[in-house]
N, C-alpha and C positions, 0 to 999 in steps of 0.2 A: 576152756579156761576162763572165758569171760563170764559165763554163768556162775563159776565158782568164786571168782574174785570180786565181781561187782557187789554182791550182797555183803561181803566182809568189809569192803571199802565204805559202803554207805553206813554201816554200823560202827565203824572205827571212830575213836575220839577226835581224829584229825578233822573230821567233818564238822566238828562244833567250832573250829577256829574261823575267824572272820577273814573275808577277802583274800589279799595276797598271802597271808600267812597260811590260809587253807591250801591255796594252790601250791606253795612250796612244801607244805607238809605232805600233801598227796603225792607229790613228785618224789619225795624221799621215801615214802611208804612203797610206792611202786618200784622204785629202784631196789629197795631191800627185798621185795617179793621176788623180783626177777633174778637177782643175785643168789638168793637162797635156793631158788628152783634149780640153779646150775651148780650147786655147791660141790657135787661129786665130780665135776669136771674142771676143777680149778687146782692151781698150784698151792703148795704149802710153803711156809718160810724155810729158807736155807740157813738163816741167821736170826737169832733173837738177842737184842741188847737188853739185858735184864737189870741193869743198875750202874751206879747209884744215881739218885736224883740230885741235881744241882752239881753235876760233875762233867760238863761239857758234852753231854749226850746229844743234845739238839744240834749243836754245830757239826758233830761227827756224822749224825744222821743226814743233815742237809748236804754235806759233802759227798757222801755215798750215793744219795738219791740223784745226784746230777749225772751219774753214769747212765748211759742210754739203755743199758740192760738191767737196771735195778728198779724194782717196783716196791712200793710201800702198800700198807693196807688202804682200803678205800676211805676209812675214816680219818687218815692223815698219818701222823707219826707212828702211832701204835694202836693195836686193836684192844689192849687191856682185857683180852678174853680170859686168861687164866687168873685174873684178880677179880675185878668187880663185873665182868661181863660173862662170867662162867655159866650163869643160869640160862643164858641165851642159847646154849647148845652148840654142838660140833658143827652143824650145817651153817649156823650163823658165822662161826669163825672162818670156815672154808670160804664162805661167800665174800669175805673181805679181801681175797687175793684174785689175781687175774686168771682167766680160763687158760686151759691148755692150748686152745687154738691161738689165743693172744701170745702165749709163750713161744709157739712156733713162728709167729710172724716176727716177733722181736729177735729171735735167733737168726732168721733169714736176713733181717735188715741190718743187724749189728755184727753179725758173725760170732756173737757170744750167747751162750744160753741165758734164759731169763733167770734172774737171781732175786728172790723175794726176801725182804728185810722187815722185821717187826721190832720196834723200839718201845719197850715198856719198863722204864727205870724203876718202877715200884715193885716189880717181880721179885728182886733179890730179898727185899725186906718182908713182902707179904708171907704169912706163915704157910701158905698152901700152894702158891702159884708155882713154884719150881717142881714140886711133886706132880701136880696136874700136868704140867708141861712135859715132864719126862715120861709119864705114862702115855701121852698122846704122840710125842715127837722125841723119841729116845735118841735119834741120830743127828738132830739139828745142832748146828754150831752155836755156842753161847759166848757172848761178848760182855765183859764187865769193865766198867770205868770207875775207878775209885778217886777220891779227893781227900786231902788233909781234913779229917773229921771236924776239926775246930772251924776251919774255913767253910766247910760244908754246912755245918750247923748254922753259922752266921748267915750264909747265903739262903739257906732254907727259911730262916725266920723272916728275912726281908721279903722273900718271895711270898710267904704266907700272908704278911702284912699288906703287901701290894695287891694281892688277889682277894683281900677281904676275909681271909681265914683265920686272922689273928688279931685280937684287940688288947693283948697284954704287951708290956714291954719285955725285952729280951730276958732280963733276970727273973721276972715273975713267970714267964713261959717256961723257963728251964725248971724252975721250982715246982711248977704244976705238971710237968710232963708225966711223972710216974702215976699221979692220980688220974690224969686224963686217959692214960693207956691201960689203966688197970681193968681187966675183965674184958677188953676189946677182942682179943684173939679168941676167947672162949665164945663170945657172941657171933664172931665170924664163923667159927666151927659149927655151931648150932644152927646157923641160918645162912645158907650160901648165897642168899639174896640180900645179905646185910652188908652195906658199905660203911666203914668206920671212918668218919670225917677225922676224928682225933688220931687214929692210927696212921693215916696217910699224911695229914697236915701238921700234927703237933709232935712228931717223933724226931726232935732235933738231935738229941744225944743218941737214942736207940738206933737210928739209921746209920750212925758212924761206928757201930760195934761190928766191924766187917768180918773178923775172923769166924764168929758163930754163924754168920750168914753164909760165908764162903764154904764152911765146913758142911753145912746143909746142902748146898749146891753140889759139892763133890761127892756126896752120898748118892746122888742121882745121876751125875754126869761125869765120866772119866776126864782126867785133866787135860788130855790131848784134844778134847772137844771144847775146851774153855780157854779163852784168851783174856788175860787180865792186864789192863793198862791204867795209868794214873792220869787224871785231869791235868796235873802239872806237866807231865811229859808232853801231853797233847798241846797245852798252851805254849810251852817253851819250844817244841820242835814238832809242829803239827804235820809237816810233810813226812817226817820219819815215822810217826805213829800211823798215819794214813797208809803209808807204804806197808808197814807190817800187817795192818788189818786187811788191805786189799790182797796182798800176796797169801795170807793165811785162808782167805776166802776164795781164792782163784779168780779175782776180779781184775779188770784193767786198772792201771794206776789212775789216781785222781789227786789233785791238789786242793788245798784249802782256798777258798775264795774270800776276799774281804767282807762280803755280805754274810759269810758264815760265822763271824766273830761275835759270839754271844757272851764274852767275858768282859763287857764294858761297864758293869755296874760298879759304882763307887759309893761306899757306905761311910758313915761316920765312924772313926776308929772305935774299936770295940773297947768297952771298960776293961781296964787292966785286971781288975779282980776276977771278972768273968773269964777273961782270956786265961789267966793263970789257972783258974779252977778247971776249965775245959781241958787244958793241956795235961794237968794231973789226972783228970778223969779218964783221958784216952791213953795215958802212957802205957799201962799194962795191956790193954786190948790191942794197941798198935804193935807192941812187941810180939803178941800171940799171932797177929797177922803176918808180920815180917817172917817169923819162923815158919808159918804155913807156906808162904810163898817162896821162901828161900832168898829173899831180897829185901832191902831196906828202902823206904822213901824218905826223902828229905823234907819232913814235915815239922811242924812247930814242936811237937812233943818228941 
């Protein structure tokens, strides 16, 4: 093993980094190598949260992760394998989750089997992620969190600004959205190694067209494998939604902790012209969503 790994490490780009950075990079590289080498002896996700971004998914993830028999990917909240890490291969994906021997130890310690949870809220909107996921994991449970698309677009915009992804004001960003997204899905189809900054970060309206995204999801997964809830339900009655999720997953009960509250952002009031324009833009798509789900949400539109 040493004779095979050492030359690869010496030639790896991490060796060009100075001092402490090199030590940390070498440590990460070695951990990745070791995890990939045991990929065929690792668990796979029981549940994947596929969307949508800015809909309380992190708070929900944090609450579930506090359960002693729930494990997340090694990378953190989500592996993002079926979107922009797909080129890394199946062994890499498997390496993100615990070994079966660890699963046995967890079950002995907690009395409940290990439950693996992957949270990748970009999947629902990504043009190929759901199909890829269904081919690899046709039996996995799928969780979807939705949010009033007007409020989601607003939150998405402020998140993009806060993380340095957006330098336009909200009105200009909405006006430029179609131009920014034009041709991006075709580029993603032609090159699986291509990550579209615009598609992920500038899709303020497009990500709120939920009916077409859920219709795609339902072509690959039967409805009894999919649980759809709204962020508004979660914010208003978090314990009720958590109970529904844990019972559906066969998990022990868990309650929301104050540290899980990620809905504390306060923005300047949205311009009324923009607000009314978005309400009208989403009115028909929302009606299509309500018909698809057989229920209505109390959203602005």
